[in-house]
C-alpha positions as CSV (number, residue, x, y, z in Angstrom):
1,M,50.0,101.9,143.3
2,A,53.1,104.4,143.2
3,A,55.8,104.5,146.0
4,E,56.4,107.5,148.0
5,P,59.3,109.6,147.2
6,R,62.2,109.5,149.3
7,P,63.0,112.6,150.8
8,V,65.7,115.1,149.9
9,I,67.5,116.7,152.7
10,V,69.5,120.2,152.2
11,A,71.9,120.5,155.0
12,M,73.3,124.0,156.1
13,A,75.1,125.6,158.8
14,L,72.8,128.6,159.3
15,A,69.2,129.8,158.3
16,A,70.4,132.6,156.6
17,E,72.4,130.9,154.3
18,G,69.0,129.6,152.5
19,A,66.7,132.5,153.7
20,G,64.0,130.3,154.1
21,R,63.8,129.3,149.8
22,F,63.9,125.6,150.6
23,E,61.6,125.6,153.3
24,Q,59.1,127.5,151.0
25,A,59.7,124.5,148.5
26,G,58.8,121.6,150.8
27,V,62.5,120.7,151.1
28,E,63.7,119.1,154.2
29,V,66.1,121.5,155.6
30,L,68.8,120.5,158.4
31,Y,70.8,123.6,160.0
32,T,73.7,121.9,161.2
33,G,76.0,124.9,163.0
34,V,79.2,125.9,161.6
35,G,82.2,123.5,161.0
36,K,82.5,120.1,159.3
37,V,82.5,118.5,162.7
38,N,78.9,120.2,163.3
39,A,78.1,118.9,160.1
40,A,78.9,115.3,160.3
41,I,77.4,115.2,163.6
42,A,74.2,116.6,162.9
43,L,73.6,114.7,159.9
44,T,74.7,111.4,161.2
45,R,72.0,112.0,163.6
46,R,69.4,113.1,161.0
47,L,69.9,110.1,158.7
48,E,69.8,107.4,161.6
49,V,66.5,109.3,162.0
50,H,65.6,108.7,158.7
51,R,66.9,104.9,158.8
52,H,64.7,103.7,161.7
53,A,61.4,105.5,160.2
54,G,62.8,103.1,156.7
55,D,62.7,106.3,154.5
56,A,66.2,107.0,153.6
57,P,66.8,110.2,151.7
58,A,67.2,110.0,147.8
59,L,69.9,112.8,147.9
60,V,71.6,114.9,150.6
61,V,73.0,118.3,149.5
62,N,75.3,120.4,151.4
63,F,74.5,123.9,150.8
64,G,76.3,126.8,152.3
65,T,78.8,129.9,152.0
66,A,82.1,130.4,152.7
67,G,83.9,133.5,154.3
68,S,87.8,134.7,153.6
69,A,89.9,136.9,155.2
70,R,91.7,137.9,151.8
71,M,88.3,138.5,149.3
72,P,87.1,142.0,150.1
73,A,83.4,142.6,151.3
74,R,80.2,141.7,149.0
75,T,82.9,139.8,146.6
76,S,81.4,136.6,145.8
77,A,82.6,133.5,143.5
78,W,80.5,130.4,142.6
79,L,82.1,126.8,142.9
80,S,80.6,124.0,141.1
81,A,81.7,120.7,141.9
82,R,80.9,117.3,140.2
83,T,82.8,115.3,142.8
84,T,83.8,116.1,146.3
85,R,86.3,113.8,148.4
86,M,86.8,115.2,151.6
87,S,89.6,113.8,154.5
88,A,90.1,114.9,157.9
89,M,92.0,117.6,157.4
90,S,91.6,118.8,153.6
91,I,88.8,118.9,150.7
92,S,89.6,118.8,147.2
93,M,87.4,119.1,144.7
94,V,87.1,118.6,140.8
95,A,85.5,121.4,139.0
96,R,83.0,121.0,136.0
């Protein structure tokens, strides 16, 4: 008998960021609200639910967008990180 696949959780602040694509693909989505504190609280609560159910996720993906006061409206940029290290006041990324 094959083992049941472990869930994948995609965490994002607002529903507008994913435009329903993840839900359409059957991926569990967690809307956290804006900010890293809200994200940490919401994700901790969701992971605790999974832990109690005995189905820890195989992967958690933090998906989102960010704004800038310096970039013109409707400008986009893509940032890809291989590893992420987060501290209380800053985040540093190692680009691919």
